[in-house]
Each structure stands twice: as C-alpha cells, then as structure tokens.
MDTraj code that builds the backbone (N, CA, C; nanometers):
import mdtraj as md
import numpy as np

residues = "MET VAL ASP ILE THR ILE TYR VAL GLU GLY SER PRO THR ASN ASP GLN SER ALA SER THR VAL ASP GLY SER ALA VAL PHE ARG GLU ASN PHE HIS LYS LEU PHE SER GLN LYS LEU SER VAL SER LYS PHE ASN ILE ALA ILE GLN PRO PHE GLY SER ILE THR HIS THR ARG ASN MET LEU ASP ARG ILE LYS SER HIS LYS LEU ASN ALA VAL LEU LEU ILE ASP LEU ASP ALA PRO LYS GLU LYS ARG GLY GLU ARG LEU HIS HIS TYR THR PRO SER ASP ALA ALA LYS ILE PHE PHE MET ILE GLN GLU MET GLU ALA TRP ILE LEU SER GLN PRO ASP LYS ILE GLU GLN PHE GLY LYS ASN GLU GLY LEU THR ARG LYS LYS THR ASP GLN ASP VAL SER ASP ASN PRO LEU LEU LYS GLY LYS HIS PRO GLU ARG ILE SER LYS PRO GLY GLU LYS LEU ASN THR LEU LEU ARG GLN TYR PHE ASP VAL VAL LYS ARG ARG GLY GLY LYS GLU ARG LYS ILE GLY LYS ARG TYR SER LYS ALA LYS ASP GLY PRO ARG LEU ILE GLY LEU LEU GLU LEU GLU MET LEU MET ALA CYS PHE ASP GLU ALA ALA THR LEU ILE ASN HIS ILE ARG ARG THR GLY".split()
xyz = np.array([
    [6.5220, 4.0574, 1.4106],
    [6.3968, 4.1208, 1.3709],
    [6.2977, 4.0151, 1.3265],
    [6.1771, 4.0143, 1.3860],
    [6.0753, 3.9219, 1.3546],
    [5.9638, 3.9855, 1.2736],
    [5.9411, 3.9204, 1.1566],
    [5.8301, 3.9705, 1.0695],
    [5.7038, 3.9052, 1.1181],
    [5.5986, 3.9830, 1.1372],
    [5.4659, 3.9351, 1.1755],
    [5.3576, 4.0227, 1.1081],
    [5.2703, 3.9514, 1.0459],
    [5.1477, 4.0104, 0.9848],
    [5.0290, 3.9908, 1.0621],
    [4.9597, 4.1010, 1.1003],
    [4.8233, 4.0987, 1.1718],
    [4.7159, 4.1265, 1.0726],
    [4.6482, 4.0270, 1.0264],
    [4.5312, 4.0491, 0.9368],
    [4.4157, 4.0869, 1.0168],
    [4.3669, 4.2079, 0.9929],
    [4.2509, 4.2613, 1.0751],
    [4.1280, 4.2703, 0.9859],
    [4.0217, 4.2261, 1.0439],
    [3.8920, 4.2388, 0.9760],
    [3.8649, 4.3884, 0.9485],
    [3.8509, 4.4295, 0.8272],
    [3.8280, 4.5656, 0.7984],
    [3.7694, 4.5869, 0.6625],
    [3.7866, 4.7005, 0.5971],
    [3.7262, 4.7271, 0.4725],
    [3.7770, 4.6507, 0.3591],
    [3.6960, 4.6128, 0.2578],
    [3.7448, 4.5248, 0.1477],
    [3.8635, 4.5916, 0.0798],
    [3.9542, 4.5130, 0.0254],
    [4.0750, 4.5727, -0.0286],
    [4.0788, 4.5588, -0.1788],
    [3.9654, 4.5129, -0.2428],
    [3.9643, 4.4929, -0.3882],
    [3.9174, 4.6169, -0.4614],
    [3.8752, 4.7131, -0.3802],
    [3.8380, 4.8487, -0.4395],
    [3.9596, 4.9379, -0.4396],
    [4.0023, 4.9774, -0.5653],
    [4.1302, 5.0507, -0.5728],
    [4.1027, 5.2001, -0.5946],
    [3.9858, 5.2490, -0.5464],
    [3.9630, 5.3937, -0.5664],
    [4.0445, 5.4661, -0.4729],
    [4.0731, 5.5984, -0.4995],
    [4.1649, 5.6707, -0.4092],
    [4.1228, 5.6750, -0.2721],
    [3.9919, 5.6886, -0.2490],
    [3.9411, 5.7031, -0.1168],
    [3.9603, 5.5734, -0.0345],
    [3.9393, 5.4567, -0.1026],
    [3.9625, 5.3259, -0.0408],
    [4.1072, 5.3074, -0.0060],
    [4.1959, 5.3341, -0.0958],
    [4.3426, 5.3187, -0.0807],
    [4.3812, 5.4088, 0.0370],
    [4.3319, 5.5304, 0.0482],
    [4.3668, 5.6224, 0.1526],
    [4.3162, 5.5715, 0.2905],
    [4.1896, 5.5189, 0.2790],
    [4.1339, 5.4555, 0.4017],
    [4.2075, 5.3409, 0.4585],
    [4.2600, 5.2542, 0.3667],
    [4.3331, 5.1370, 0.4104],
    [4.4710, 5.1825, 0.4650],
    [4.5245, 5.2891, 0.4142],
    [4.6554, 5.3389, 0.4697],
    [4.6336, 5.3896, 0.6108],
    [4.5245, 5.4603, 0.6337],
    [4.4876, 5.5096, 0.7735],
    [4.4578, 5.3930, 0.8601],
    [4.3899, 5.2979, 0.8105],
    [4.3568, 5.1763, 0.8902],
    [4.4971, 5.1069, 0.9429],
    [4.5820, 5.0824, 0.8442],
    [4.7145, 5.0181, 0.8748],
    [4.7949, 5.1009, 0.9703],
    [4.8030, 5.2316, 0.9429],
    [4.8803, 5.3215, 1.0228],
    [4.8397, 5.3224, 1.1726],
    [4.7038, 5.3293, 1.1890],
    [4.6612, 5.3398, 1.3311],
    [4.6589, 5.2107, 1.4066],
    [4.6333, 5.0968, 1.3462],
    [4.6547, 4.9739, 1.4117],
    [4.7934, 4.9463, 1.4416],
    [4.8881, 4.9849, 1.3574],
    [5.0321, 4.9664, 1.3703],
    [5.0696, 5.0562, 1.4970],
    [5.0229, 5.1719, 1.5004],
    [5.0479, 5.2683, 1.6136],
    [5.0058, 5.2031, 1.7462],
    [4.8860, 5.1419, 1.7501],
    [4.8356, 5.0762, 1.8647],
    [4.9315, 4.9644, 1.9109],
    [4.9638, 4.8645, 1.8241],
    [5.0330, 4.7563, 1.8579],
    [5.1860, 4.7834, 1.8913],
    [5.2304, 4.8898, 1.8302],
    [5.3777, 4.9209, 1.8479],
    [5.3989, 4.9694, 1.9986],
    [5.2917, 4.9976, 2.0677],
    [5.3057, 5.0368, 2.2021],
    [5.3655, 4.9238, 2.2932],
    [5.3396, 4.8023, 2.2541],
    [5.3968, 4.6920, 2.3274],
    [5.4845, 4.6043, 2.2503],
    [5.4876, 4.6092, 2.1130],
    [5.5703, 4.5299, 2.0343],
    [5.6776, 4.6173, 1.9763],
    [5.7922, 4.6152, 2.0291],
    [5.9002, 4.7123, 1.9912],
    [5.9342, 4.7015, 1.8482],
    [5.9457, 4.8154, 1.7827],
    [5.9816, 4.8157, 1.6384],
    [6.1274, 4.7714, 1.6194],
    [6.2069, 4.7602, 1.7218],
    [6.3424, 4.7100, 1.7002],
    [6.3447, 4.5652, 1.7110],
    [6.2351, 4.4983, 1.7547],
    [6.2268, 4.3520, 1.7548],
    [6.1294, 4.2946, 1.6574],
    [6.0230, 4.3753, 1.6313],
    [5.9171, 4.3180, 1.5399],
    [5.8901, 4.4172, 1.4224],
    [5.8837, 4.3587, 1.3097],
    [5.8439, 4.4322, 1.1869],
    [5.6985, 4.3901, 1.1685],
    [5.6023, 4.4770, 1.2135],
    [5.4600, 4.4524, 1.2147],
    [5.4045, 4.4976, 1.0852],
    [5.3349, 4.4065, 1.0221],
    [5.2548, 4.4524, 0.8962],
    [5.1042, 4.4444, 0.9273],
    [5.0300, 4.5425, 0.9167],
    [4.8893, 4.5383, 0.9356],
    [4.8178, 4.5276, 0.7957],
    [4.7290, 4.4307, 0.7863],
    [4.6620, 4.4170, 0.6541],
    [4.5140, 4.3962, 0.6785],
    [4.4268, 4.4881, 0.6345],
    [4.2884, 4.4648, 0.6425],
    [4.2446, 4.3623, 0.5373],
    [4.1608, 4.2749, 0.5640],
    [4.1321, 4.1627, 0.4762],
    [3.9865, 4.1498, 0.4347],
    [3.9051, 4.2553, 0.4651],
    [3.7673, 4.2514, 0.4276],
    [3.6771, 4.1922, 0.5396],
    [3.5752, 4.1285, 0.5077],
    [3.4749, 4.0818, 0.6032],
    [3.5159, 3.9563, 0.6715],
    [3.4420, 3.9202, 0.7803],
    [3.4656, 3.7983, 0.8543],
    [3.4489, 3.6725, 0.7709],
    [3.3682, 3.6827, 0.6568],
    [3.3450, 3.5735, 0.5742],
    [3.4696, 3.5223, 0.5038],
    [3.5770, 3.6081, 0.5039],
    [3.7018, 3.5659, 0.4423],
    [3.7917, 3.4935, 0.5406],
    [3.7587, 3.4772, 0.6630],
    [3.8483, 3.4240, 0.7592],
    [3.9113, 3.2910, 0.7206],
    [3.8238, 3.2009, 0.6789],
    [3.8800, 3.0672, 0.6442],
    [3.9782, 3.0679, 0.5233],
    [3.9499, 3.1572, 0.4270],
    [4.0446, 3.1785, 0.3183],
    [4.1768, 3.2328, 0.3668],
    [4.1719, 3.3236, 0.4666],
    [4.2943, 3.3804, 0.5219],
    [4.3734, 3.2817, 0.5981],
    [4.3051, 3.1873, 0.6684],
    [4.3745, 3.0798, 0.7405],
    [4.4426, 2.9845, 0.6406],
    [4.3798, 2.9541, 0.5281],
    [4.4363, 2.8750, 0.4339],
    [4.5587, 2.9344, 0.3738],
    [4.5513, 3.0676, 0.3548],
    [4.6662, 3.1459, 0.2947],
    [4.7888, 3.1399, 0.3913],
    [4.7553, 3.1684, 0.5170],
    [4.8615, 3.1625, 0.6180],
    [4.9329, 3.0271, 0.6114],
    [4.8554, 2.9185, 0.5997],
    [4.9137, 2.7865, 0.6101],
    [4.9886, 2.7497, 0.4823],
    [4.9272, 2.7774, 0.3628],
    [4.9902, 2.7530, 0.2345],
    [5.1158, 2.8227, 0.2092],
    [5.1298, 2.9495, 0.2574],
    [5.2456, 3.0319, 0.2405],
    [5.3374, 3.0453, 0.3531],
    [5.3011, 2.9530, 0.4569],
    [5.3895, 2.9374, 0.5814],
    [5.4230, 3.0764, 0.6345],
    [5.3124, 3.1608, 0.6547],
    [5.3341, 3.2995, 0.7041],
    [5.3339, 3.3018, 0.8581],
    [5.4144, 3.3882, 0.9086],
    [5.4063, 3.4239, 1.0524],
    [5.3007, 3.5261, 1.0653],
    [5.1735, 3.4891, 1.0932],
    [5.0657, 3.5808, 1.0813],
    [4.9539, 3.5319, 1.1775],
    [4.8715, 3.6296, 1.2027],
    [4.7555, 3.5982, 1.2918],
    [4.6345, 3.6790, 1.2323],
    [4.5132, 3.6354, 1.2769],
    [4.3912, 3.7109, 1.2379],
    [4.3285, 3.7735, 1.3620],
    [4.2745, 3.8965, 1.3427],
    [4.2097, 3.9713, 1.4472],
    [4.0707, 4.0040, 1.3893],
    [3.9707, 3.9408, 1.4442],
    [3.8279, 3.9636, 1.3883],
    [3.7284, 3.9959, 1.4996],
    [3.6224, 4.0479, 1.4583],
    [3.5099, 4.0706, 1.5549],
    [3.4514, 3.9400, 1.5921],
    [3.4163, 3.9259, 1.7183],
    [3.3440, 3.8039, 1.7568],
    [3.1949, 3.8119, 1.7198],
    [3.1428, 3.9416, 1.7312],
    [2.9991, 3.9596, 1.6988],
    [2.9120, 3.8759, 1.7876],
    [2.9491, 3.8554, 1.9085],
    [2.8661, 3.7759, 2.0048],
    [2.9437, 3.7892, 2.1460],
    [2.8685, 3.7521, 2.2509],
    [2.9259, 3.7490, 2.3809],
    [3.0481, 3.6603, 2.3932],
    [3.1313, 3.6879, 2.4938],
    [3.2616, 3.6196, 2.5081],
    [3.2389, 3.4726, 2.5195],
    [3.1247, 3.4189, 2.5781],
    [3.0938, 3.2837, 2.5941],
    [3.0839, 3.2014, 2.4666],
    [3.0698, 3.2781, 2.3492],
    [3.0550, 3.2130, 2.2266],
    [3.1904, 3.1940, 2.1521],
    [3.3006, 3.2330, 2.2185],
    [3.4324, 3.2257, 2.1566],
    [3.4651, 3.0831, 2.1085],
    [3.4401, 2.9862, 2.1988],
    [3.4706, 2.8507, 2.1612],
    [3.3954, 2.7990, 2.0427],
    [3.2685, 2.8323, 2.0482],
    [3.1732, 2.7880, 1.9385],
    [3.2226, 2.8521, 1.8112],
    [3.2637, 2.9763, 1.8136],
    [3.3096, 3.0365, 1.6856],
    [3.4373, 2.9807, 1.6315],
    [3.5312, 2.9512, 1.7281],
    [3.6535, 2.8823, 1.6876],
    [3.6273, 2.7514, 1.6245],
    [3.5345, 2.6722, 1.6801],
    [3.5049, 2.5464, 1.6264],
    [3.4500, 2.5538, 1.4836],
    [3.3971, 2.6638, 1.4506],
    [3.3401, 2.6826, 1.3125],
    [3.4561, 2.6820, 1.2122],
    [3.5725, 2.7052, 1.2523],
    [3.6964, 2.7108, 1.1610],
    [3.7792, 2.5879, 1.1574],
    [3.7484, 2.4871, 1.2340],
    [3.8245, 2.3671, 1.2345],
    [3.7965, 2.2925, 1.1000],
    [3.8932, 2.2251, 1.0488],
    [4.0210, 2.1792, 1.1029],
    [4.1354, 2.2840, 1.0740],
    [4.0981, 2.4070, 1.0329],
    [4.2047, 2.5069, 1.0200],
    [4.2736, 2.5401, 1.1536],
    [4.3834, 2.6113, 1.1450],
    [4.4609, 2.6399, 1.2697],
    [4.3937, 2.7561, 1.3473],
    [4.2985, 2.7226, 1.4312],
    [4.2177, 2.8221, 1.5037],
    [4.3052, 2.9016, 1.6096],
    [4.4283, 2.8498, 1.6322],
    [4.5218, 2.9158, 1.7288],
    [4.5682, 3.0521, 1.6640],
    [4.5515, 3.0711, 1.5384],
    [4.5838, 3.1913, 1.4682],
    [4.4808, 3.3017, 1.4754],
    [4.3687, 3.2681, 1.5343],
    [4.2540, 3.3627, 1.5441],
    [4.2373, 3.4244, 1.6795],
    [4.2261, 3.5534, 1.6805],
    [4.1964, 3.6377, 1.7920],
    [4.0820, 3.7216, 1.7777],
    [3.9977, 3.7414, 1.8761],
    [3.8792, 3.8150, 1.8663],
    [3.8770, 3.9491, 1.9376],
    [3.8121, 4.0473, 1.8628],
    [3.7706, 4.1676, 1.9342],
    [3.6339, 4.1466, 1.9921],
    [3.6168, 4.1417, 2.1206],
    [3.4864, 4.1076, 2.1862],
    [3.4131, 4.2311, 2.2414],
    [3.2920, 4.2571, 2.2003],
    [3.2210, 4.1769, 2.1014],
    [3.2558, 4.2228, 1.9606],
    [3.2966, 4.3433, 1.9565],
    [3.3356, 4.4081, 1.8235],
    [3.4536, 4.5010, 1.8496],
    [3.5242, 4.5489, 1.7389],
    [3.6281, 4.6431, 1.7580],
    [3.5720, 4.7685, 1.8395],
    [3.4590, 4.7978, 1.8265],
    [3.4125, 4.9250, 1.8913],
    [3.4049, 4.9152, 2.0426],
    [3.3972, 4.7841, 2.0927],
    [3.4070, 4.7688, 2.2383],
    [3.5439, 4.8143, 2.2852],
    [3.6489, 4.7921, 2.2159],
    [3.7735, 4.8452, 2.2601],
    [3.7667, 4.9965, 2.2694],
    [3.6910, 5.0643, 2.1796],
    [3.6889, 5.2034, 2.1861],
    [3.6002, 5.2559, 2.3063],
    [3.4932, 5.1849, 2.3301],
    [3.4082, 5.2171, 2.4392],
    [3.4759, 5.2048, 2.5759],
    [3.5742, 5.1182, 2.5780],
    [3.6486, 5.0958, 2.7052],
    [3.7279, 5.2032, 2.7464],
    [3.7555, 5.3057, 2.6567],
    [3.8262, 5.4213, 2.6931],
    [3.7542, 5.5495, 2.6530],
    [3.6540, 5.5867, 2.7219],
    [3.5704, 5.6978, 2.6739],
    [3.6404, 5.8275, 2.6748],
    [3.7443, 5.8452, 2.7433],
    [3.8236, 5.9589, 2.7253],
    [3.8820, 5.9817, 2.5901],
    [3.9045, 5.8766, 2.5154],
    [3.9595, 5.8745, 2.3807],
    [3.8458, 5.9196, 2.2906],
    [3.7185, 5.8899, 2.3170],
    [3.6077, 5.9454, 2.2358],
    [3.6103, 6.1021, 2.2529],
    [3.6324, 6.1494, 2.3747],
    [3.6390, 6.2949, 2.3923],
    [3.7477, 6.3525, 2.3182],
    [3.8693, 6.2828, 2.3199],
    [3.9797, 6.3409, 2.2414],
    [3.9561, 6.3356, 2.0955],
    [3.8883, 6.2337, 2.0476],
    [3.8553, 6.2258, 1.9000],
    [3.7711, 6.3470, 1.8694],
    [3.6703, 6.3767, 1.9485],
    [3.5917, 6.4940, 1.9120],
    [3.6635, 6.6173, 1.9040],
    [3.7600, 6.6374, 1.9876],
    [3.8416, 6.7607, 1.9783],
    [3.9371, 6.7524, 1.8548],
    [3.9951, 6.6351, 1.8279],
    [4.0845, 6.6194, 1.7116],
    [4.0050, 6.6552, 1.5806],
    [3.8799, 6.6087, 1.5755],
    [3.8034, 6.6242, 1.4580],
    [3.7314, 6.7577, 1.4419],
    [3.7457, 6.8426, 1.5465],
    [3.6867, 6.9751, 1.5445],
    [3.5435, 6.9703, 1.5642],
    [3.4853, 6.8682, 1.6294],
    [3.3436, 6.8573, 1.6460],
    [3.2919, 6.9499, 1.7675],
    [3.1693, 6.9841, 1.7540],
    [3.1134, 7.0763, 1.8553],
    [3.0507, 6.9865, 1.9666],
    [3.1016, 7.0056, 2.0895],
    [3.0621, 6.9236, 2.2086],
    [2.9232, 6.9657, 2.2567],
    [2.8382, 6.8666, 2.2738],
    [2.7025, 6.8874, 2.3368],
    [2.7081, 6.8305, 2.4760],
    [2.6060, 6.8515, 2.5549],
    [2.5940, 6.7896, 2.6877],
    [2.7236, 6.8273, 2.7678],
    [2.7676, 6.9466, 2.7667],
    [2.8890, 6.9823, 2.8275],
    [2.8976, 6.9571, 2.9780],
    [2.7834, 6.9374, 3.0350],
    [2.7800, 6.9120, 3.1807],
    [2.7873, 6.7614, 3.2137],
    [2.8037, 6.6791, 3.1129],
    [2.8121, 6.5344, 3.1375],
    [2.9232, 6.4702, 3.0554],
    [3.0082, 6.3949, 3.1307],
    [3.1195, 6.3225, 3.0667],
    [3.0604, 6.2010, 2.9889],
    [3.1211, 6.1610, 2.8822],
    [3.0812, 6.0463, 2.8016],
    [3.0751, 5.9186, 2.8909],
    [3.1767, 5.9107, 2.9785],
    [3.1915, 5.7971, 3.0666],
    [3.0744, 5.7780, 3.1687],
    [3.0059, 5.8793, 3.1903],
    [2.8865, 5.8756, 3.2814],
    [2.7575, 5.8400, 3.2070],
    [2.7572, 5.8270, 3.0713],
    [2.6407, 5.7820, 3.0037],
    [2.5937, 5.6484, 3.0452],
    [2.4609, 5.6246, 3.0627],
    [2.4039, 5.5006, 3.0985],
    [2.4408, 5.3842, 3.0104],
    [2.4747, 5.4121, 2.8833],
    [2.5167, 5.3063, 2.7940],
    [2.6541, 5.2396, 2.8405],
    [2.7309, 5.3235, 2.9183],
    [2.8673, 5.2792, 2.9537],
    [2.8838, 5.2541, 3.1007],
    [2.8253, 5.3451, 3.1806],
    [2.8500, 5.3541, 3.3210],
    [2.8229, 5.2217, 3.3930],
    [2.9220, 5.1651, 3.4664],
    [2.9004, 5.0412, 3.5364],
    [2.8990, 4.9136, 3.4584],
    [2.9344, 4.9231, 3.3273],
    [2.9245, 4.8055, 3.2426],
    [3.0644, 4.7683, 3.1841],
    [3.0980, 4.6400, 3.1908],
    [3.2160, 4.5944, 3.1269],
    [3.2020, 4.6040, 2.9761],
    [3.2982, 4.6556, 2.9079],
    [3.2808, 4.6721, 2.7595],
    [3.2524, 4.5342, 2.6826],
    [3.3025, 4.4278, 2.7311],
    [3.2677, 4.2998, 2.6731],
    [3.1329, 4.2612, 2.6837],
    [3.0528, 4.3203, 2.7811],
    [2.9157, 4.2809, 2.7964],
    [2.8200, 4.3757, 2.7231],
    [2.8777, 4.4629, 2.6562],
    [2.7847, 4.5583, 2.5803],
    [2.7582, 4.5059, 2.4380],
    [2.6334, 4.4723, 2.4181],
    [2.5895, 4.4160, 2.2864],
    [2.5898, 4.5308, 2.1820],
    [2.6261, 4.4907, 2.0583],
    [2.6311, 4.5789, 1.9464],
    [2.6953, 4.7097, 1.9756],
    [2.8266, 4.7010, 2.0127],
    [2.9048, 4.8230, 2.0555],
    [2.9110, 4.9268, 1.9441],
    [2.9087, 4.8837, 1.8176],
    [2.9153, 4.9840, 1.7063],
    [2.7974, 5.0718, 1.7092],
    [2.6734, 5.0158, 1.7390],
    [2.5538, 5.0942, 1.7482],
    [2.5613, 5.1911, 1.8717],
    [2.6202, 5.1352, 1.9808],
    [2.6271, 5.2213, 2.0983],
    [2.7209, 5.3426, 2.0739],
    [2.8297, 5.3145, 2.0095],
    [2.9292, 5.4228, 1.9795],
    [2.8633, 5.5311, 1.8888],
    [2.7877, 5.4865, 1.7890],
    [2.7149, 5.5731, 1.7082],
    [2.6211, 5.6643, 1.7897],
    [2.5418, 5.6009, 1.8769],
    [2.4529, 5.6762, 1.9574],
    [2.5280, 5.7790, 2.0507],
    [2.6428, 5.7404, 2.1104],
    [2.7131, 5.8319, 2.1874],
    [2.7669, 5.9442, 2.1127],
    [2.8204, 5.9226, 1.9967],
    [2.8753, 6.0367, 1.9143],
    [2.7609, 6.1259, 1.8737],
    [2.6428, 6.0845, 1.8414],
    [2.5314, 6.1666, 1.7935],
    [2.4821, 6.2463, 1.9185],
    [2.4901, 6.1835, 2.0357],
    [2.4366, 6.2532, 2.1564],
    [2.5352, 6.3709, 2.2069],
    [2.6635, 6.3456, 2.1830],
    [2.7607, 6.4389, 2.2529],
    [2.8316, 6.5292, 2.1516],
    [2.8186, 6.5032, 2.0216],
    [2.8952, 6.5803, 1.9253],
    [2.8148, 6.6214, 1.8004],
    [2.8375, 6.7425, 1.7567],
    [2.7701, 6.7901, 1.6337],
    [2.8837, 6.8136, 1.5287],
    [2.8448, 6.7902, 1.3998],
    [2.9290, 6.8343, 1.2869],
    [2.8636, 6.9643, 1.2432],
    [2.9510, 7.0716, 1.2236],
    [2.8994, 7.1954, 1.1803],
    [2.9086, 7.2035, 1.0253],
    [2.8016, 7.2165, 0.9559],
    [2.8017, 7.2378, 0.8132],
    [2.7761, 7.3847, 0.7795],
    [2.8509, 7.4400, 0.6859],
    [2.8411, 7.5726, 0.6457],
    [2.8125, 7.5795, 0.4955],
    [2.7091, 7.6464, 0.4580],
    [2.6773, 7.6585, 0.3190],
    [2.6023, 7.7910, 0.2968],
    [2.6442, 7.8655, 0.1959],
    [2.5684, 7.9914, 0.1624],
    [2.5676, 8.0906, 0.2759],
    [2.6747, 8.0867, 0.3555],
    [2.6872, 8.1812, 0.4727],
    [2.6048, 8.1374, 0.5933],
    [2.5340, 8.0185, 0.5827],
    [2.4562, 7.9751, 0.6881],
    [2.5196, 7.8471, 0.7550],
    [2.5007, 7.8415, 0.8808],
    [2.5608, 7.7313, 0.9635],
    [2.4533, 7.6294, 1.0142],
    [2.4757, 7.5041, 0.9962],
    [2.3835, 7.4035, 1.0347],
    [2.4570, 7.2987, 1.1191],
    [2.3996, 7.2573, 1.2222],
    [2.4656, 7.1487, 1.3168],
    [2.3873, 7.0217, 1.3019],
    [2.4574, 6.9158, 1.2853],
    [2.3892, 6.7769, 1.2789],
    [2.4692, 6.6854, 1.3667],
    [2.4055, 6.5950, 1.4251],
    [2.4735, 6.5002, 1.5115],
    [2.5751, 6.4150, 1.4320],
    [2.6864, 6.3901, 1.5027],
    [2.7988, 6.3175, 1.4351],
    [2.7603, 6.1733, 1.4271],
    [2.7652, 6.1123, 1.3065],
    [2.7411, 5.9772, 1.2887],
    [2.8736, 5.8967, 1.2818],
    [2.8741, 5.7806, 1.3411],
    [2.9942, 5.7028, 1.3410],
    [3.0102, 5.6285, 1.2084],
    [3.1285, 5.6387, 1.1576],
    [3.1698, 5.5563, 1.0279],
    [3.2774, 5.4560, 1.0701],
    [3.2476, 5.3353, 1.0656],
    [3.3462, 5.2262, 1.1028],
    [3.4728, 5.2371, 1.0110],
    [3.4571, 5.2606, 0.8808],
    [3.5726, 5.2750, 0.7916],
    [3.6523, 5.3999, 0.8104],
    [3.5874, 5.5143, 0.8454],
    [3.6603, 5.6399, 0.8549],
    [3.7008, 5.6670, 0.9936],
    [3.6045, 5.6658, 1.0848],
    [3.6314, 5.6988, 1.2231],
    [3.6987, 5.5961, 1.3052],
    [3.6592, 5.4648, 1.2871],
    [3.7099, 5.3555, 1.3589],
    [3.8607, 5.3533, 1.3811],
    [3.9398, 5.3611, 1.2612],
    [4.0781, 5.3487, 1.2712],
    [4.1394, 5.4686, 1.3507],
    [4.0808, 5.5888, 1.3274],
    [4.1343, 5.7077, 1.4069],
    [4.1171, 5.6978, 1.5533],
    [3.9998, 5.6414, 1.5909],
    [3.9790, 5.6121, 1.7350],
    [4.0667, 5.5032, 1.7900],
    [4.0914, 5.4010, 1.7067],
    [4.1756, 5.2938, 1.7493],
    [4.3148, 5.3536, 1.7763],
    [4.3725, 5.4413, 1.6902],
    [4.4953, 5.4957, 1.7057],
    [4.5193, 5.5820, 1.8304],
    [4.4113, 5.6189, 1.8979],
    [4.4148, 5.7007, 2.0184],
    [4.4240, 5.6109, 2.1428],
    [4.3960, 5.4779, 2.1282],
    [4.3820, 5.3897, 2.2445],
    [4.5125, 5.3631, 2.3104],
    [4.5078, 5.3226, 2.4422],
    [4.6238, 5.2892, 2.5161],
    [4.6159, 5.1307, 2.5263],
    [4.7196, 5.0630, 2.4620],
    [4.7216, 4.9226, 2.4507],
    [4.7310, 4.8537, 2.5898],
    [4.8089, 4.9099, 2.6828],
    [4.8206, 4.8491, 2.8165],
    [4.6780, 4.8414, 2.8820],
    [4.5969, 4.9416, 2.8652],
    [4.4642, 4.9472, 2.9270],
    [4.3776, 4.8415, 2.8510],
    [4.3917, 4.8314, 2.7284],
    [4.3141, 4.7328, 2.6495],
    [4.3468, 4.5839, 2.6995],
    [4.4705, 4.5626, 2.7222],
    [4.5139, 4.4349, 2.7722],
    [4.4610, 4.3967, 2.9079],
    [4.4489, 4.5023, 2.9894],
    [4.3964, 4.4867, 3.1215],
    [4.2481, 4.4619, 3.1212],
    [4.1780, 4.5226, 3.0213],
    [4.0370, 4.5076, 3.0105],
    [3.9855, 4.3853, 2.9329],
    [4.0658, 4.3465, 2.8308],
    [4.0268, 4.2420, 2.7387],
    [4.1283, 4.1303, 2.7409],
    [4.0978, 4.0184, 2.7962],
    [4.1858, 3.8996, 2.8045],
    [4.2388, 3.8688, 2.6620],
    [4.1550, 3.8714, 2.5639],
    [4.1947, 3.8380, 2.4261],
    [4.3053, 3.9207, 2.3727],
    [4.2960, 4.0569, 2.4101],
    [4.4014, 4.1522, 2.3601],
    [4.5337, 4.1105, 2.4133],
    [4.5402, 4.0792, 2.5471],
    [4.6600, 4.0367, 2.6156],
    [4.7166, 3.9114, 2.5581],
    [4.6243, 3.8126, 2.5315],
    [4.6566, 3.6905, 2.4744],
    [4.7266, 3.7084, 2.3346],
    [4.6672, 3.8007, 2.2597],
    [4.7247, 3.8231, 2.1199],
    [4.8667, 3.8769, 2.1313],
    [4.8877, 3.9824, 2.2230],
    [5.0188, 4.0325, 2.2311],
    [5.1215, 3.9356, 2.2806],
    [5.0807, 3.8501, 2.3829],
    [5.1718, 3.7523, 2.4340],
    [5.2055, 3.6438, 2.3301],
    [5.1089, 3.6121, 2.2513],
    [5.1289, 3.5170, 2.1371],
    [5.2361, 3.5660, 2.0419],
    [5.2149, 3.6957, 2.0029],
    [5.3174, 3.7540, 1.9114],
    [5.4538, 3.7636, 1.9766],
    [5.4587, 3.8018, 2.1062],
    [5.5961, 3.8084, 2.1707],
    [5.6617, 3.6708, 2.1685],
    [5.5861, 3.5627, 2.1846],
    [5.6523, 3.4330, 2.1802],
    [5.7184, 3.4038, 2.0517],
    [5.6656, 3.4601, 1.9438],
    [5.7254, 3.4327, 1.8130],
    [5.8596, 3.4936, 1.8005],
    [5.8906, 3.5960, 1.8905],
    [6.0183, 3.6555, 1.8886],
    [6.1171, 3.5979, 1.9754],
])
top = md.Topology()
chain = top.add_chain()
for i, resn in enumerate(residues, 1):
    res = top.add_residue(resn, chain, resSeq=i)
    for name in ("N", "CA", "C"):
        top.add_atom(name, md.element.get_by_symbol(name[0]), res)
traj = md.Trajectory(xyz[None], top)
C-alpha cells in the first residue's frame, strides 16, 4: 500500500467554522472519488488535502521536502498551456516536478464534460431552461478545446445561469433566479461527477499526474 497526498488548490483551511469544515470534507471526498477511478484503493492510500490559494504553493513545496512526504500539488495554471514552463520556473529551486496544473483552471475540467453539468443540474434539483438546446451546443463550448477557454470559471458561471434556475419559495410565492456558480460549494460536486479517463484523454497534465503517482507504487 502506497501513501500519497494530493494537495489541491482549494478553500483556506484555517477557518474552522462548521460550514468550512463541511465544505473541506466534500472537497476531499469528491477529488478522492475522481482519482480513485484510476488509482486502485487496494494499492494507493490517497489523501486529498485542500491547501488554500496558489500563493501558498512554495510553502507547500517546502513542507513536502522538509517532511519527506510522498505528495504532489495540483493547482490552477490561470493561464494558457504555453505558460506552464514559465510558471514552473517561478518555483525554482523548489522541486517543480511535484507540481501539476489544471489548465487553465479546475473549471476547464468541468467544461470538458458538459453532460456532467446537465447531471449536476438534475442532482441539485435545478429547473432547466433552454430545453431545446444542449449545454454542449453552447457557443462558449462548441468546437473549442477546454484548455483554450480563457477564464473557464466565468464561462461555467455563465452557462449555469443560462441553463438553470434556482427556485426560491417564500410566503407561498415562487421566484426563479439564475443559478450562480460557487467554486467552493459547486466545484467539488461537479468534480465528483467527472470521468477520469476522459479527463486524461483531454488534458495531458491530468494523464501525467496519474502516471507520476502510479510510478510511486
């Protein structure tokens, strides 16, 4: 059994409020669900740990080195794929081989599987709008490789607002408002719906991450 920790850029962990603790548990659970599709639980003991913002990356690299941890970092690139080398250079002389990127952001992974956005809407009990159009046919997605979509978080928010309503009931009255995307709340739930094999086929970096972890076993 190989112990491996995947530190994922996520919500800050120094807030110990009940909502934050619950959110961190959902975050860990859904990323674990995703990676377990290819990393057998009989061979790998996967620990998922959100570590706050990307500004903490260098500190996390130092922690991995000083504690001799079998661990990697998974962070948003926040830039086109061509900027990967430049971003890695920013962390030298730390062990940049421990860094893997979600290109351009975590939400690009979600946009790569629009059917999972549809499934998320059903799971959350949202009201579907534009019933004559699939999410995958939206101009924001159609014909575009997910890695080439700039600011995918904003695009995901736009899609959710265009295709789904949240129904609010108060005083016997019903009101519908466009669903807004929450990275902290909705992001992990969407991640947990994704198919890792498809991610690895779409994103080289996802495949490289899984293969790197497999080699540790």
